[in-house]
Each structure stands twice: as C-alpha cells, then as structure tokens.
N, C-alpha and C positions, 0 to 999 in steps of 0.2 A: 236727852230724857232716858233712853235706854241704858245709858252707861249708870247714870245715878241709881236707877232701879236696880241694876245689876248689883252695884255696890251695896245698897240698902239690903237686898235679899241676902247676899253673902255675909255681911255683918249680922244678920238676924239668924242666919244658919249658925254662926258660930255662937252667938250670945244666947239665943234660946232655940236650940235646934228641934225639939219635938214639936213645940207649938207652930214653929215656921214651916216644919214638913207637913204638919196637919193641915195648916192654912194653905199650903201649896197644892196640896192633894185635893181639898174641898174646891180650890179654883180650878182645878183640872176635871173635877167632877161636874162643876156647874159649865164649864167650857163645853165639856163633851154632851152634856144634856141640851144646851142650846144648838150646839153644831148638829146634833142629831135631829132636832126639830126643823132646823133650816135646811138640812139635807133632805128630809122628807117634803118640805114644801116646794124645794127645787126640783124634786122628782115630777111634780105636777105642772111645773113650768117648763122644763126640758125634759121629753119623754124619752131621750137616748140613754140607754143602759139603765132603765127603770128599776130591773132586778136588782142590780148592784147598789143603787142608791137607795133602794128599800132595805137591803141587807145591812148596809153600812149605818144607815140612819137608826135601824132598831138597835143594831150592836152599840153605837154612840149613846143612845138614850138608856139603854140597858146598863152599860158601864157607868154612865153619869150617875144613874140612880143608886146603883149598888155602891159607888163611892160616897155619894151624900148620905146613904142610909148607915154604912159602916165606915165613917172616917178613919178611924184608929187602925182598924184591919187593913185599910187600903195604904195607910201611912207606912205600915211595915210591908205589905206585900209589893208595892209598887218598887221602892228602893231594891228589895230582894230581886224583883225580876229583873230590873235593870242590871243588878250585879251578875246574875246569871247570864244575861246577854253578852256583857262585857268579858266574862270569864270564856264564853263560848268562841268569841270573836277572837280572843287571845290564843286560844288553842287552833282555830283555823289559821289565823295569821302565821303562827309559829309553824304549823305543818307546811305551809306554802313556802316559807322562808327555808325550811329544812329541805323540801324537795328542790327548791331553788339552788340551794347550796350543793346538794348532790349532782345536779345536773350543771355544775361548773360555775355556779354564781359567786362562788368565792366562801372564804372563810367568815368574813363579816356576816353574810347571809345567814350562815350556819349558827353564828353565836346569836344573832337576834332572834333565830327561830327557837333556840334553846331557852332563852330569856322570856320570849313570848309564851311558850310552851309551859313553861315554870309558873310564870305569872298567872296564866289563865287556869293551871291545875290548881294551884293555891286557892285562888279565888272560888273556884267550883267546888272545892273540897270543904270551904267555909263559909259557904254563902247562907247557910243558915244562922250563923253566929252573929251575935248583936255587934260585935266589934268589927265585922267586916262591914255591916251596914251603916255604923256611924263613921267608919273610915270613908265610904263612899259619900256620905253627907258632908264630912269635913272637906273632901277633895272637891266637891261641887261648890262648898263655900269659896274655897281659895280659889278656884276657877272664875267664880262670879265677881270676886273682889279684884282680881287681876284684870280680868275682862272689863269690868265697870271703871276701872282706872284708866285703862287703855282707852276705852270709848269716850270717856270725858275728856281726856287730854287731845284725842283725836278731834272732837268738836270744837274745843277751843282753838286749836290749830287752824282748822278750817274756818272759823269765824273770823280770826284774824286776818285771813289771806283773801 
C-alpha cells in the first residue's frame, strides 16, 4: 500500500507540482494540529516530562494552525527550509570529509569533501530561488516514484514466497 501511495504522490508531484505540494503541506498542518492535541491529552495521562509535552503540544498546534491558515506561504517556506537544512548538511559533511582527508583519510575523502562543500554552498547561495525549490520538488518526486516502484515490487515478491 505504501509503495503505491509513494508512486501516486511522485507522479502527482511531476504532473501537478504546485497543487500537490500545497495538498501535502495542508496534510502536514492537519497532522501537526491533531498530533498537538493528542500530545496535550497524553500529558494528562502520563505526567512524566509534562513540561516538554506541553511545549511540544503547543508548538505542534500553533504550527498546524499557521500552516492551515497560510497554506501557500507554507508551501513555499517548508521546501525552502528543507533546502537550507540539506545545504547546511552538505557543508557540514564536506567539512568532516576534508578534516578526515587531512588526517590521513585519503584522496577520496578529500574529493568527496570538496564536492559536498560545493554542493552545499551552491544550494545555500541559491535557496531563495524558485528553481532550487522546484529542483527539490522534482528530486522528491523522483525519489517517491523510484521508492514506490521498489516497495511495490518488494511487496509482490514477499507475497509470492
């Protein structure tokens, strides 16, 4: 079931990316709103770490409400935030690879470090551009399609055996 859902989401991201991203963001907003309510209710059932549960529950409810109130803004901001996090991750991993290379990790670690640093820096420098966000959406679509096909084939293989 998950494989087919991934495949459908991937195809929708390719055919109607804006509507699909908005729909996914709205689904995320509904999820966070419901999860926040359940977190607050759970706080009364299990009193351990109630301060954190209260904080997390309120943050989830506020985030869910804001996403549902401003879905188009969220549909741009969430992919842009993910893009920034991926860029910072690339810079961090690149730095780690370069340090490893200078400590005797070999030339391949150095090459991977430079590539990762370049990739992260380019993403970070262009995170505000629409093309970078569209590229992230297309990348997510391709991953969803490939993952969906792989999950579906795996499910049929398991069913046969």
